[in-house]
C-alpha positions in Angstrom: 0.0 0.0 0.0 1.4 3.4 -0.9 2.1 6.0 1.8 -0.6 8.2 0.3 -3.1 5.4 0.7 -2.2 5.1 4.3 -2.7 8.8 4.7 -6.2 8.5 3.3 -6.9 5.7 5.7 -5.6 7.9 8.6 -7.8 10.7 7.6 -10.9 8.5 7.5 -10.1 7.0 10.9 -9.2 10.3 12.5 -12.3 12.1 11.2 -14.6 9.2 12.1 -16.1 9.4 8.6 -15.2 7.2 5.7 -15.5 9.3 2.6 -14.3 7.8 -0.7 -11.3 9.8 -2.0 -8.8 9.2 -4.6 -5.1 9.5 -3.7 -5.0 12.5 -6.1 -7.2 14.4 -3.6 -4.7 14.1 -0.7 -1.7 16.4 -0.2 0.7 15.6 2.7 3.4 17.4 4.5 5.6 16.4 7.5 8.1 17.9 9.9 10.8 16.4 12.2 10.5 18.5 15.4 13.6 19.2 17.4 14.3 21.0 20.7 15.1 24.7 20.5 17.5 24.2 23.4 19.7 21.5 22.1 18.3 20.2 18.7 17.5 16.8 20.2 14.5 14.9 18.7 11.2 15.9 20.1 8.7 14.5 17.7 6.9 14.6 14.3 4.1 16.5 12.7 2.0 15.1 9.8 -0.4 17.4 7.9 -2.9 15.9 5.5 -5.0 18.1 3.2 -8.2 16.6 1.9 -11.5 17.7 0.5 -14.3 17.9 3.1 -17.8 16.8 2.7 -18.8 20.5 2.4 -16.5 21.0 -0.7 -13.7 23.0 0.9 -10.2 21.7 1.7 -9.3 21.0 5.3 -6.0 20.0 6.8 -5.8 17.3 9.4 -2.8 17.9 11.8 -1.2 15.1 13.8 1.6 15.9 16.2 3.5 13.4 18.4 5.9 14.8 21.0 8.2 13.6 23.7 10.7 15.0 26.1 8.6 18.1 27.0 7.5 19.4 30.3 4.1 18.0 31.4 1.1 20.1 30.8 -0.4 22.0 27.9 1.8 23.6 25.2 0.7 26.0 22.4 1.2 24.7 18.9 1.3 27.1 16.0 2.3 27.1 12.3 4.9 29.9 11.9 5.5 32.0 8.7 9.0 30.9 7.8 10.4 27.4 7.1 13.5 27.8 9.2 14.2 26.5 12.7 18.0 27.3 13.1 17.6 29.0 15.5 13.9 28.6 16.4 13.4 32.4 16.3 14.1 32.2 12.5 10.6 30.6 12.1 9.2 34.1 12.3 5.8 34.9 13.8 2.5 33.1 13.7 1.4 32.4 10.1 -1.5 34.7 9.1 -2.8 34.4 5.6 -6.0 36.2 6.3 -7.2 39.6 5.1 -5.6 41.4 8.0 -2.1 40.1 7.6 -1.3 40.4 11.3 1.3 37.7 11.8 2.8 38.7 15.1 1.2 37.0 18.1 0.7 40.4 19.8 -2.0 41.7 17.4 -5.7 41.8 17.9 -6.0 39.0 15.4 -4.8 36.4 17.9 -6.1 33.6 18.3 -7.4 33.8 14.8 -4.2 33.6 12.9 -4.2 31.0 10.1 -1.5 29.1 12.0 -3.1 29.1 15.4 -3.9 25.5 16.5 -5.1 24.0 19.7 -2.8 23.1 22.6 -1.0 19.7 22.9 -1.3 18.0 26.3 1.9 16.4 27.5 1.6 13.7 30.1 3.7 13.0 33.2 6.2 11.0 31.2 6.8 13.9 28.8 4.8 12.5 25.9 1.7 13.7 24.1 -0.3 13.7 20.8 -2.4 16.2 19.1 -5.0 15.5 16.4 -7.0 18.5 15.1 -8.4 19.8 11.8 -8.2 23.3 10.3 -9.7 25.0 7.3 -7.5 28.1 7.8 -4.6 26.8 5.7 -3.9 24.6 2.6 -0.9 22.5 1.5 -1.6 22.5 -2.2 -0.1 25.4 -4.2 -3.5 26.9 -4.8 -7.0 26.6 -3.5 -9.6 26.8 -6.3 -12.3 26.5 -3.7 -11.3 29.8 -2.2 -11.5 33.3 -3.6 -8.6 34.1 -6.0 -7.1 36.6 -3.6 -7.2 34.1 -0.6 -4.6 31.5 -1.4 -4.2 29.7 1.9 -1.1 27.6 1.0 1.6 27.6 3.6 4.2 26.7 1.0 5.1 30.2 -0.3 8.7 31.3 -1.1 9.5 31.2 2.7 7.9 27.9 3.5 6.5 27.3 7.1 7.4 25.7 10.4 5.5 24.1 13.2 6.4 25.4 16.7 5.6 23.9 20.1 5.8 26.6 22.8 6.8 26.2 26.4 3.4 27.3 27.8 -0.2 26.9 26.8 -2.0 29.2 24.4 -4.6 31.1 26.4 -6.4 32.2 23.2 -6.7 35.8 24.5 -7.1 38.6 22.0 -5.4 42.0 22.6 -2.5 40.5 24.3 -1.1 42.2 27.3 0.8 39.2 28.6 3.7 38.0 26.4 3.0 34.4 27.6 -0.7 34.5 26.4 0.2 32.8 23.1 2.5 30.2 24.6 5.6 32.1 25.7 9.0 30.9 24.5 9.6 28.3 21.8 10.3 24.8 23.1 10.6 22.9 19.8 10.4 23.5 16.0 10.2 21.6 12.8 10.3 22.8 9.2 7.3 21.6 7.2 8.0 19.8 3.9 5.7 18.5 1.2 5.7 14.8 0.7 5.8 13.2 -2.8 
């Protein structure tokens, strides 16, 4: 079975709905996530773009992490595909009409790259499975308005960042830790063949 076929199966299982899809409908990206402190392996992220039953593309996000402090950690897609150092990943990705990419704008927690928190257990391990319609992996999104290309794969690419603290989802940030504080781990997202 091809890897793409496995992705389609993962999507069907994760969504709880088995919708017939061809492998041509699936676009996949992944990242190897490493520690911002010492570049040790922390985990993996797999993103799978698929058509939804409503006719728009959605992206299923699967993150597996280890060696992190127990508790909730913010997870965001950042605007640059560079993690050396982790600050090179730039700000939160925001492809929306406002273009506010820094986490200290009034658009937080509505950036394109804002995801839900990952819960890390007492052994330092955790998984995240969520779905978003705020981004796309394919180079264009014909189901969106022409001026709203939601692909994260522009000239700068994109990264996925796990932060040290939870995202509190607060708008008009006054607290610098509101969006997860410092960066604990980062991985550059790359399209799969």
